[in-house]
C-alpha positions as CSV (number, residue, x, y, z in Angstrom):
1,M,-16.2,-3.3,18.0
2,K,-16.9,0.4,18.2
3,T,-19.4,1.9,15.7
4,L,-18.3,4.9,13.8
5,L,-20.1,8.0,15.2
6,T,-21.8,8.6,11.8
7,A,-23.4,5.2,11.6
8,E,-27.2,5.1,12.2
9,V,-28.3,3.3,15.3
10,E,-31.9,2.5,15.7
11,F,-33.3,1.6,19.1
12,R,-36.0,-1.0,19.8
13,I,-38.2,0.5,22.5
14,E,-39.2,-1.4,25.6
15,F,-41.6,0.0,28.2
16,V,-40.7,-1.8,31.5
17,E,-41.6,-1.4,35.1
18,F,-38.0,-1.9,36.2
19,I,-34.8,-1.3,34.2
20,P,-33.2,-4.8,33.7
21,D,-29.8,-5.5,35.3
22,K,-28.3,-6.4,31.9
23,L,-29.1,-4.1,29.1
24,E,-29.2,-5.3,25.5
25,D,-27.6,-3.4,22.7
26,R,-29.8,-1.0,20.7
27,V,-32.7,-1.2,23.2
28,L,-34.1,1.9,24.9
29,Y,-35.7,0.8,28.2
30,I,-38.3,3.2,29.5
31,S,-39.8,3.0,33.0
32,T,-42.6,5.5,33.4
33,E,-43.2,4.4,37.0
34,F,-39.6,5.3,37.9
35,K,-39.3,8.1,35.4
36,T,-36.1,6.7,33.8
37,A,-34.9,5.7,30.4
38,S,-31.7,3.6,30.0
39,H,-29.7,2.2,27.1
40,K,-26.2,1.1,26.2
41,C,-24.2,3.9,24.6
42,P,-24.9,3.7,20.8
43,C,-21.2,4.2,20.0
44,G,-20.5,0.6,20.8
45,C,-18.4,1.1,23.9
46,G,-21.0,-0.9,25.9
47,L,-21.4,1.5,28.8
48,E,-24.8,2.0,30.3
49,V,-26.5,5.4,29.9
50,V,-29.2,6.5,32.4
51,T,-31.5,9.5,31.6
52,P,-33.8,10.6,34.5
53,L,-37.0,11.9,33.1
54,S,-38.2,15.1,34.7
55,P,-38.9,18.8,33.8
56,I,-35.3,19.7,34.5
57,R,-33.6,16.7,33.1
58,W,-34.7,14.8,30.0
59,K,-38.2,14.9,28.5
60,L,-39.7,11.8,26.8
61,I,-41.6,12.6,23.6
62,F,-43.8,9.8,22.4
63,D,-45.6,10.2,19.1
64,G,-45.5,6.6,17.8
65,S,-41.7,6.7,18.2
66,V,-39.6,7.9,21.1
67,S,-37.4,11.0,21.3
68,L,-35.5,12.4,24.3
69,D,-34.7,16.0,24.8
70,P,-32.1,17.5,25.3
71,S,-29.2,15.7,23.7
72,I,-27.2,13.1,25.7
73,G,-23.5,14.0,26.3
74,N,-21.6,11.1,27.8
75,W,-18.7,13.4,28.8
76,S,-17.5,11.1,31.6
77,F,-17.3,8.1,29.3
78,P,-14.0,7.4,27.5
79,C,-15.9,7.6,24.2
80,R,-17.4,11.1,25.0
81,S,-20.3,10.4,22.7
82,H,-22.8,13.1,22.1
83,Y,-26.2,12.4,20.4
84,W,-29.9,13.0,20.4
85,I,-32.5,10.2,20.4
86,E,-35.0,11.2,17.8
87,G,-37.6,8.9,16.4
88,N,-36.0,5.8,18.0
89,K,-32.6,6.7,16.4
90,A,-29.3,8.0,17.7
91,V,-28.6,11.2,15.8
92,W,-25.0,12.1,16.3
93,A,-24.1,15.6,17.5
94,P,-20.8,17.5,17.5
95,Q,-18.3,17.0,20.3
96,W,-18.1,19.7,22.9
97,S,-15.0,21.4,24.4
98,Q,-14.3,20.9,28.1
99,E,-15.1,24.6,28.6
100,R,-18.6,24.2,27.0
101,I,-19.2,21.1,29.1
102,S,-18.4,23.0,32.3
103,I,-20.6,25.9,31.4
104,N,-23.5,23.5,30.6
105,R,-23.0,21.7,33.9
106,E,-23.2,25.0,35.8
107,D,-26.3,26.0,33.9
108,E,-28.0,22.7,34.7
109,A,-27.1,23.1,38.4
110,S,-28.6,26.6,38.4
111,Q,-31.8,25.2,36.7
112,R,-32.1,22.5,39.3
113,D,-31.7,25.0,42.2
114,R,-34.3,27.3,40.7
115,Y,-36.7,24.4,40.2
116,V,-36.4,23.2,43.8
117,R,-36.7,26.7,45.2
118,S,-39.8,27.4,43.1
119,G,-41.6,24.6,44.9
120,H,-42.5,22.5,41.9
121,Q,-42.8,19.4,44.1
122,K,-46.3,20.5,45.3
123,I,-49.2,18.1,45.8
124,S,-51.0,19.3,42.7
125,E,-48.0,18.5,40.6
126,T,-47.7,15.1,42.1
127,R,-51.4,14.4,41.3
128,K,-50.8,15.6,37.7
129,S,-47.8,13.3,37.5
130,Q,-49.8,10.3,38.8
131,S,-52.5,11.1,36.2
132,K,-49.9,11.1,33.4
133,L,-48.5,7.9,34.7
134,R,-51.9,6.2,34.4
135,W,-52.3,7.6,30.9
136,W,-48.8,6.2,29.9
137,K,-49.8,2.8,31.3
138,R,-52.9,2.7,29.2
139,I,-51.0,3.7,26.1
140,K,-48.3,1.1,26.8
141,R,-51.0,-1.7,27.2
142,K,-52.6,-0.7,23.9
143,L,-49.3,-0.5,21.9
144,F,-47.3,-3.4,23.4
C-alpha cells in the first residue's frame, strides 16, 4: 500500500560494511567504507534508492541522528517522490516540473565536471578521507 506523501516516515539507521541485497522498509543503510547510503523509497512504492556520498553528490550529516543533503528526487521512479532526510525522517518536498529537473541535472553535470577538472582526487584528499573513515568507524563502534 502506498503511503500518502504527507505521512511521516522515520528511518532506523544501520551502519553496515556492505549494503544488503534485500533492503527493509524504513531502514537507512549507511556504508562509510563504500561511501553510500541506501533505503527503500519512503512513499511505499518499494523501489530502492541509492545515494552516493561525496562532496558533489550527497553529504551525510550525523549529529546523533542522520540527515542527507541535498534533497532526494526520485524522478525516474513512477512515484516521482521528492524528499529530504532530516533527523532520521523523510520530510516531503514539493514536486518539480520536468523543466526544473532537466535544469538541475545539467547543473549537477557541470558541478561534477568542475570537480574532476579541479583535481580534487589528490593524494592529500584521499588521506583526509581515510582519516575520516577511521573516525566514523570509531563512532559507529561506540554508538552501535
